[in-house]
C-alpha positions in Angstrom: 0.0 0.0 0.0 1.4 3.4 -0.9 0.6 6.7 0.8 2.0 10.2 0.9 4.2 11.1 3.9 4.2 14.6 5.3 7.3 16.5 6.3 6.2 16.1 9.9 6.5 12.3 9.6 10.1 12.3 8.3 12.6 14.9 9.3 15.9 13.3 8.6 17.6 10.3 6.9 16.5 7.2 8.6 14.6 9.1 11.3 10.9 9.0 11.8 9.1 11.2 14.2 5.5 10.9 15.2 3.0 13.7 14.7 2.7 14.1 18.4 6.3 15.1 19.0 6.4 18.2 21.2 7.9 21.2 19.3 10.9 23.1 20.7 8.7 26.0 21.7 6.5 23.7 23.7 9.5 22.1 25.4 10.8 25.6 26.2 7.5 26.6 27.7 7.6 23.4 29.8 11.0 24.3 31.2 9.8 27.8 32.0 6.7 26.4 33.7 8.9 24.2 36.0 11.2 27.1 36.6 8.3 29.4 37.7 7.0 26.7 40.1 10.4 26.2 41.7 10.8 30.0 42.0 7.5 30.3 43.7 8.6 27.9 46.4 12.3 28.9 46.8 12.2 32.6 45.9 14.9 34.7 47.5 17.1 31.8 48.6 20.8 31.4 47.6 20.6 34.4 45.2 24.3 35.4 45.9 23.4 39.1 46.2 26.5 41.3 46.6 25.6 44.9 47.5 26.8 47.8 45.3 30.2 48.6 46.8 30.8 45.3 48.6 33.6 43.1 47.3 35.0 39.7 48.0 38.3 38.1 48.6 38.6 37.3 44.9 38.1 41.0 44.0 40.6 42.1 46.6 43.2 39.6 45.3 42.7 40.9 41.7 43.2 44.4 42.9 46.3 43.4 44.8 47.6 41.6 41.7 47.2 44.9 39.8 49.1 46.8 42.5 51.9 44.2 42.6 52.1 44.2 38.8 52.5 48.0 38.6 55.0 48.0 41.6 57.1 45.3 39.8 57.0 47.0 36.4 60.7 47.5 36.3 61.4 43.8 36.7 58.6 42.5 34.5 59.7 42.0 30.8 56.2 42.1 29.5 55.3 45.2 31.4 58.5 46.9 30.1 57.5 45.8 26.5 54.0 47.3 26.8 55.4 50.4 28.4 57.8 50.8 25.5 54.9 50.4 23.1 52.9 53.0 25.1 55.8 55.4 24.9 56.0 55.1 21.1 52.3 55.6 20.8 52.4 58.6 23.1 55.2 60.2 21.1 53.3 59.8 17.8 50.0 60.9 19.3 51.6 64.0 20.9 53.3 64.9 17.6 49.9 64.7 15.8 48.2 66.8 18.5 50.9 69.5 18.2 50.4 69.3 14.5 46.7 70.2 14.4 45.1 70.6 17.9 47.5 71.5 20.7 50.2 74.2 21.1 53.6 73.1 19.7 56.2 74.8 21.9 57.6 77.3 21.5 54.6 78.2 19.3 51.5 79.1 21.3 49.4 77.4 18.6 49.5 74.1 16.6 51.9 73.7 13.7 48.9 73.8 11.3 46.0 76.1 12.4 42.3 75.5 11.9 42.2 77.3 8.6 44.8 75.0 7.1 43.3 71.9 8.6 39.9 72.7 7.2 41.5 73.3 3.7 43.5 70.1 3.7 40.6 68.0 5.0 38.3 69.4 2.3 40.9 68.7 -0.4 41.3 65.1 0.8 37.5 64.7 0.7 37.4 66.1 -2.9 40.3 63.8 -4.0 38.9 60.6 -2.7 35.1 61.1 -3.1 34.2 64.2 -5.1 33.1 67.8 -4.5 29.9 66.9 -2.6 31.9 65.1 0.0 34.4 68.0 0.1 31.5 70.3 1.0 30.3 67.8 3.7 33.8 67.7 5.2 34.1 71.5 5.0 30.7 72.0 6.8 31.5 69.3 9.4 34.9 70.8 10.4 33.4 74.3 10.6 30.6 72.9 12.8 33.2 71.4 15.3 34.7 74.9 15.8 31.4 76.8 15.8 30.0 74.4 18.5 33.0 75.0 20.7 34.7 71.6 20.4 37.4 72.2 17.8 40.3 70.8 19.9 38.3 67.8 21.3 37.1 67.0 17.8 40.6 67.1 16.3 41.8 64.9 19.1 39.1 62.4 18.4 39.9 62.4 14.7 43.6 62.0 15.4 43.1 58.9 17.6 40.5 57.5 15.2 42.8 57.8 12.1 45.9 56.7 14.0 44.0 53.6 15.2 42.5 52.8 11.8 46.0 53.1 10.2 47.4 50.6 12.7 44.4 48.3 12.2 44.9 48.3 8.5 48.6 47.5 8.8 47.7 44.6 11.0 44.4 43.6 9.4 45.0 43.6 5.7 47.9 41.1 5.7 45.8 38.9 8.0 42.9 39.2 5.6 45.1 38.0 2.7 46.3 35.1 4.8 42.7 34.1 5.7 41.6 34.4 2.1 44.4 32.1 1.0 44.6 29.6 3.8 41.8 27.6 5.4 44.1 26.7 8.3 44.7 30.4 9.1 40.9 31.0 8.9 40.3 28.1 11.3 42.6 29.7 13.8 41.8 33.4 13.3 38.0 33.2 12.8 37.2 32.1 16.5 39.4 34.9 17.8 37.5 37.5 15.6 34.2 36.0 16.8 35.3 36.5 20.5 36.5 40.1 19.8 33.3 41.1 18.1 31.1 39.4 20.8 32.7 41.5 23.6 31.2 44.9 24.2 33.7 47.7 23.5 33.6 48.8 27.1 35.3 45.6 28.1 38.6 46.5 26.4 39.3 49.5 28.6 40.2 48.1 32.0 42.8 45.4 30.9 44.3 47.8 28.4 44.5 50.5 31.1 46.4 48.1 33.3 49.2 47.4 30.7 49.3 50.7 28.8 48.3 53.3 31.3 46.0 56.2 30.7 45.5 58.6 27.8 46.4 58.2 24.1 48.4 54.8 24.4 45.6 52.9 26.1 43.0 54.5 23.8 44.8 53.6 20.7 45.5 50.0 21.8 41.9 49.4 22.9 40.6 50.9 19.6 42.9 48.9 17.4 41.8 45.6 19.2 38.2 46.5 18.8 38.2 47.9 15.2 40.5 45.4 13.5 38.0 42.4 13.1 35.6 44.2 10.6 38.3 45.0 8.1 39.9 41.5 8.4 36.6 39.7 7.8 35.3 42.0 5.0 38.6 42.2 3.1 39.1 38.5 3.3 35.6 37.9 1.9 36.3 40.4 -0.9 39.5 38.6 -1.9 37.9 35.2 -1.8 35.1 36.5 -4.0 37.3 37.4 -6.9 36.2 35.3 -9.9 38.1 32.0 -10.2 38.1 32.3 -13.9 40.0 35.6 -13.7 42.5 34.1 -11.3 43.1 31.1 -13.6 43.6 33.5 -16.6 46.4 35.3 -14.7 48.0 32.0 -13.8 48.1 31.0 -17.4 50.2 34.0 -18.3 52.8 33.1 -15.7 52.1 35.6 -12.9 53.5 34.9 -9.5 51.3 34.8 -6.4 52.5 38.3 -5.4 51.8 39.7 -8.8 48.3 38.1 -8.9 47.5 39.5 -5.5 48.8 43.0 -6.3 47.6 43.4 -9.8 44.4 41.3 -9.8 42.9 40.3 -6.5 43.4 43.4 -4.5 42.2 45.8 -7.3 39.1 43.7 -8.0 38.3 43.5 -4.2 38.9 47.2 -3.8 35.3 48.3 -3.3 34.7 45.5 -0.7 37.9 46.4 1.1 36.9 50.1 1.3 33.6 48.9 2.9 35.7 47.1 5.5 37.6 50.3 6.1 34.3 52.1 6.5 33.2 49.7 9.2 36.6 49.8 10.9 36.5 53.6 11.0 33.1 53.7 12.6 34.0 51.0 15.1 37.1 53.0 16.0 35.0 56.2 16.5 32.6 54.2 18.7 35.3 53.2 21.2 37.3 56.5 21.0 34.1 58.1 22.3 34.1 56.0 25.5 37.8 56.5 25.9 37.0 59.3 28.4 37.0 56.6 31.0 40.7 56.2 30.6 41.5 59.9 30.2 41.8 59.7 26.5 41.6 63.2 24.8 38.7 63.9 22.6 34.9 64.2 22.7 34.4 61.3 25.0 35.5 63.4 28.0 33.0 66.2 27.6 30.2 63.7 27.0 31.2 61.6 30.0 31.4 64.7 32.2 28.0 65.9 31.0 26.3 62.6 31.5 27.7 62.0 35.0 26.7 65.6 35.9 23.3 65.2 34.2 23.9 68.3 32.1 21.7 67.5 29.2 22.5 70.7 27.2 26.3 70.1 27.3 25.8 66.4 26.5 23.7 67.3 23.5 26.2 69.7 22.0 29.2 67.5 22.4 27.1 64.5 21.3 26.0 66.5 18.2 29.7 66.8 17.3 30.0 63.1 17.5 27.0 62.6 15.3 28.3 65.0 12.7 31.7 63.3 12.7 30.1 59.9 12.4 28.0 60.9 9.4 31.0 62.6 7.8 33.3 59.6 8.1 30.6 57.2 7.0 29.6 59.2 3.9 33.2 59.9 3.0 34.4 56.2 3.2 31.2 55.0 1.5 31.5 57.5 -1.4 35.2 56.7 -1.7 34.5 53.0 -2.4 32.6 53.8 -5.6 34.1 57.2 -6.6 36.7 55.7 -9.1 34.1 53.5 -10.7 31.6 56.4 -11.1 34.2 58.5 -12.8 35.1 55.7 -15.2 31.5 55.1 -16.1 30.6 58.8 -16.5 31.9 58.9 -20.1 33.1 62.5 -19.6 36.0 61.8 -17.3 39.3 63.2 -18.4 42.2 61.9 -16.3 44.6 64.6 -17.3 42.1 67.4 -16.5 41.3 65.7 -13.2 44.9 65.6 -12.2 45.3 69.3 -13.0 42.2 70.1 -10.9 43.7 68.1 -8.0 47.0 69.8 -8.3 45.5 73.3 -8.4 43.1 72.7 -5.4 46.0 71.0 -3.6 48.1 74.1 -4.1 45.3 76.3 -2.7 45.1 74.0 0.4 48.9 74.4 0.9 48.5 78.2 0.7 45.8 78.0 3.4 48.2 75.9 5.5 50.9 78.6 5.1 48.5 81.4 6.2 47.3 79.3 9.1 51.0 79.1 10.3 51.5 82.8 9.8 48.4 84.5 11.2 47.1 83.9 14.7 43.5 84.3 13.8 43.8 81.6 11.2 45.7 79.3 13.6 43.3 79.3 16.6 39.6 78.9 16.1 38.2 82.4 16.9 36.4 83.0 20.2 33.7 85.3 18.9 30.0 85.6 18.4 30.4 83.1 15.5 32.6 80.8 17.5 32.1 78.7 20.6 29.3 81.0 21.8 27.0 79.2 19.4 27.7 76.0 21.2 27.1 77.6 24.6 23.9 79.2 23.5 22.7 75.9 22.1 23.6 74.1 25.3 21.6 76.6 27.4 18.6 76.3 25.1 18.7 72.5 25.1 19.0 72.5 28.9 16.1 74.9 29.2 14.1 72.7 26.9 15.1 69.6 28.8 14.0 71.1 32.1 10.7 72.1 30.5 10.2 68.7 28.9 11.0 66.9 32.1 8.6 69.0 34.2 5.8 68.8 31.6 5.9 65.2 30.5 7.4 63.6 33.6 4.1 62.0 34.4 3.9 60.4 31.0 7.5 59.1 30.9 7.2 57.9 34.4 4.0 56.0 33.5 5.7 54.3 30.5 8.7 53.4 32.7 6.4 52.1 35.5 4.3 50.0 33.1 7.2 48.3 31.5 9.0 47.8 34.8 5.9 46.5 36.6 4.6 44.1 34.0 7.8 43.0 32.3 11.1 44.0 33.8 10.4 43.4 37.5 8.8 40.0 37.1 11.5 38.7 34.8 14.2 40.0 37.0 12.5 38.5 40.0 12.5 35.1 38.2 16.1 35.2 36.9 17.9 37.0 39.7 15.8 35.9 42.8 15.7 32.2 42.0 18.3 30.2 43.8 21.5 30.4 41.6 21.5 26.7 40.9 17.8 26.7 39.8 18.5 29.6 37.3 21.7 27.8 36.1 19.8 24.6 35.4 16.9 26.4 33.7 19.1 28.4 31.4 21.1 25.3 30.5 17.9 23.4 29.7 16.6 26.3 27.6 19.8 26.4 25.6 19.6 22.6 25.1 16.0 22.7 23.9 16.3 25.7 21.7 19.8 25.6 20.4 21.3 22.1 20.9 23.9 20.3 22.9 27.0 22.5 22.0 25.4 25.8 23.0 24.1 24.1 26.2 27.7 23.1 27.1 28.9 26.6 26.4 26.1 27.9 28.6 27.3 25.6 31.4 30.9 26.9 31.1 29.8 30.6 31.0 27.4 30.2 34.0 30.3 28.5 35.9 32.4 31.5 35.2 29.7 33.9 36.4 29.4 31.9 39.6 33.1 31.9 40.3 33.3 35.7 39.7 31.2 36.4 42.8 29.0 38.6 40.7 26.2 36.1 40.0 23.3 38.4 41.0 24.6 41.4 39.2 25.1 39.3 36.1 21.5 38.0 36.2 20.2 41.6 36.6 22.2 42.6 33.5 20.9 39.5 31.7 17.4 40.5 32.5 17.8 44.1 31.2 19.4 42.6 28.0 16.5 40.2 27.5 13.9 42.9 28.0 15.6 45.2 25.6 16.0 42.5 23.0 12.3 41.6 23.3 11.3 45.2 22.6 13.8 45.3 19.7 12.2 42.2 18.2 8.7 43.6 18.5 9.9 46.7 16.6 11.8 44.6 14.1 8.8 42.4 13.3 6.4 45.2 13.0 8.6 47.6 11.0 10.5 44.9 9.2 7.3 43.4 7.8 6.0 46.8 6.8 9.3 47.6 5.0 9.3 44.3 3.1 5.6 44.5 2.0 5.4 48.3 1.3 8.1 49.9 -0.8 7.0 53.4 0.4 7.7 52.5 4.0 11.1 51.1 3.1 11.9 54.2 1.2 11.2 56.4 4.2 12.6 54.1 7.0 15.8 52.7 5.4 17.7 56.1 5.3 16.7 56.7 8.9 17.9 53.2 9.9 21.2 53.7 8.0 21.8 57.0 9.8 21.0 55.5 13.2 23.5 52.6 12.6 26.3 55.2 12.1 26.0 56.6 15.6 28.2 55.3 18.5 26.1 53.7 21.3 27.3 56.3 23.7 25.3 59.0 21.9 21.9 57.3 22.6 22.3 57.7 26.4 21.8 61.5 25.9 18.1 61.6 24.7 17.1 58.7 26.9 18.5 60.4 30.0 16.4 63.4 29.1 13.3 61.3 28.8 13.6 58.9 31.7 16.2 60.2 34.1 19.0 58.1 35.6 17.5 54.6 35.9 18.0 51.1 34.5 15.1 51.8 32.1 17.1 54.6 30.5 19.9 52.1 29.6 17.4 49.6 28.2 15.7 52.3 26.0 19.1 53.4 24.8 20.0 49.8 24.0 16.7 49.4 22.1 17.4 52.5 20.0 20.9 51.3 19.2 20.0 47.7 18.4 16.7 48.2 16.5 18.1 49.4 13.2 20.1 46.3 12.4 17.3 44.0 13.6 14.7 45.8 11.6 16.8 45.6 8.4 17.6 41.9 8.9 13.9 41.0 9.2 12.9 43.2 6.3 15.6 41.8 4.0 14.7 38.2 5.0 11.1 38.7 4.2 11.9 40.5 1.0 13.9 37.5 -0.2 10.9 35.1 0.1 9.9 34.0 -3.4 7.2 36.2 -4.9 5.8 33.0 -6.5 5.3 31.4 -3.1 3.5 34.5 -1.8 1.3 34.6 -4.9 0.4 31.0 -4.5 -0.6 31.6 -0.9 -2.7 34.6 -1.9 -4.4 32.7 -4.8 -5.4 30.0 -2.3 -7.4 32.5 -0.3 -4.9 33.4 2.4 -5.4 36.7 4.1 -2.5 39.2 4.4 -2.1 38.2 8.1 -1.9 34.5 7.1 0.6 35.2 4.4 2.8 37.0 6.9 2.5 34.5 9.7 2.3 31.2 7.8 4.5 31.9 4.8 6.9 34.9 5.0 8.0 34.8 8.6 8.5 31.0 8.7 10.6 31.2 5.5 12.6 34.2 6.8 13.1 32.5 10.2 16.9 32.4 9.8 17.0 36.2 9.4 14.6 36.6 12.3 16.8 34.5 14.7 19.9 36.3 13.4 18.1 39.6 14.3 17.6 38.2 17.8 21.3 37.4 18.0 22.3 40.9 17.0 19.7 42.5 19.2 20.9 40.7 22.2 24.6 41.7 21.7 23.8 45.3 20.8 21.5 45.8 23.8 24.1 44.2 26.1 26.8 46.6 24.9 24.6 49.6 25.8 23.2 48.2 29.0 26.8 47.9 30.3 27.6 51.6 29.5 24.3 52.4 31.1 26.1 52.1 34.4 26.7 55.8 33.9 23.0 56.6 34.0 21.8 54.5 36.9 21.5 51.0 35.3 23.5 49.4 38.1 24.6 45.8 38.0 27.7 44.9 36.0 27.7 48.4 34.4 28.0 50.0 37.8 30.7 47.5 38.8 32.7 48.3 35.7 32.5 52.1 36.3 33.4 51.6 39.9 36.5 49.7 38.8 37.6 52.7 36.7 36.8 55.4 39.3 38.4 53.8 42.4 41.5 51.8 42.4 40.5 49.6 45.3 37.6 48.3 43.2 39.8 47.5 40.2 39.4 43.7 40.9 35.6 44.0 41.0 35.7 46.0 37.7 37.8 43.3 36.0 35.5 40.6 37.3 32.5 42.5 36.0 34.3 42.9 32.6 34.8 39.1 32.5 31.1 38.5 33.4 30.1 40.8 30.5 32.2 38.7 28.1 30.7 35.5 29.4 27.2 36.8 29.0 28.0 38.0 25.5 29.4 34.6 24.5 26.5 32.7 26.1 23.8 34.9 24.3 25.7 34.8 21.0 26.1 31.0 21.0 22.5 30.6 22.1 21.1 32.6 19.2 23.7 31.2 16.7 22.8 27.7 17.7 19.1 28.3 17.1 19.9 29.7 13.6 22.1 26.7 12.7 19.6 24.2 14.0 16.8 25.8 12.0 19.0 25.9 8.9 19.8 22.2 9.3 16.1 21.3 9.7 15.3 23.4 6.6 18.0 21.6 4.6 16.8 18.2 5.7 13.2 19.0 4.7 14.4 20.4 1.4 16.5 17.3 0.5 14.1 14.7 1.9 11.5 13.3 -0.6 7.9 14.0 0.5 6.3 10.9 -0.9 7.3 7.3 -0.2 6.0 3.8 0.5 4.5 3.0 3.9 
């Protein structure tokens, strides 16, 4: 007898599963149900709570280790080596500062004044990306001075460009090796995964220990954080060069070096420039939080304003960061396609272009000369058109903030209270106020059910580390805030992502906004949320949502947009409503993108929740900030940084495992024949 088997009957080679098998979401609900029952009985027992400024013997021993390490610097070869590196970085950084931002003794002003800096920067923008970008660069640099943050902005750009240059020197050769060798990829890829999983905040404390304060620590932390994007993207670009083209070059007798230099790198140029774009924005993001380690730049003013709850000053300095981020993003993006656009224009004359570059370059050099000769062109003028604009704007913003807070405080408090009462507090009560071993077992079982055995084992390792850190309760509170933020992100992603995929007009309006939002460093989002909700944990969650939502929304939208139009038309023709098409066809078929959006949402929210220690978020963020501010709490800060890493790895592997498991199931269902003999 022959019958038709459904995909629910057969899910893998040689494996039959009955129709009554409990789905993974059902198993997860069962685990949650048991967890809630146990919590109701044992609530408040063995929660491992450690009050805000309390510390343990482990934390004291780590602080003592730091003190011993610094005291024995002269006898420690590694510390001497890192100290030598710090000295070289300090020398280069100081020279660059004296070149464009700080007085260069015996001169009372920098070697190149603001007039010359603006001219050279505009010329570079014109040379690499065209006259529109030159105007953008010109306007951006003038805005830095007019807002009153010329020196801080120049310092931020100095450290950003210095760090990106070092990252490219290290990253591009590594990218070539990864593109050419699977063995190198197998070794390097996990390291890049780890570096990209860690929130940027985590790099600061250990780097501060070995490289001190200021420019050296800032550059080292920035290089570590911003190198992975260019390595990954450049390696992908080189690997993507057509195999036919490579074979053709081999047939004419080119060496490997010639093939790389003349074929592969030029053909991968646009992809490599995209990698440089991402590396530059990553560098800017961590340079901004460098105020914690006394790094010069815009991070210091923003940090001071946030800790002093000076919304007006935070807004103006944050506005400089936004302008800088947009300028760097648009410049590097335009540079990646500038040469190709000129070649395709049909009117491009290389000789005339070189003449224009030479003439405008000469004009820029004349501006440099005048900026070295005349004081007014060397130091940005303190006048009605100078920093007074920034001060006036700060006062107006502060006045508006005070009015807004007093007028809408009841509304913002109501929103905060509703979310806290019905979502944040119950979830935190379950996760943080269950006995630690109950929470550990429950989280492990959820990882096993949703993501598989390997993520479950990684969860066990990470939870063990959290327990040994003596910061279990703070880690669970941070985990709660991250989960709540990620949940809100996914609600926004599903609603707006579906709308963008199904309605081109919505996509046309929202995508530029999302692109612009992705450019901003996470630090910036604390400013408006502090205005709305004051210094609370909810402020950090909202900032995390704003930071993480753009990437999640775009992932969902792109996943749904890739669903075959034929499949959608078939569903519509069979009488399905729009809601049924979305829930029964498009979202299931875009499930991989949806789970990837969850992964990115979790990690992005975590990175902001940690920085949220500045605005009253507490938990691991507070512990980290405490480690920066008071040396006796350094050990607790390092332990908190380790806990943040473990949480990031655990959440990342949980979401990745869910994606991979879903993809394996989809592949099995795709390959497996639907009909067969019974």
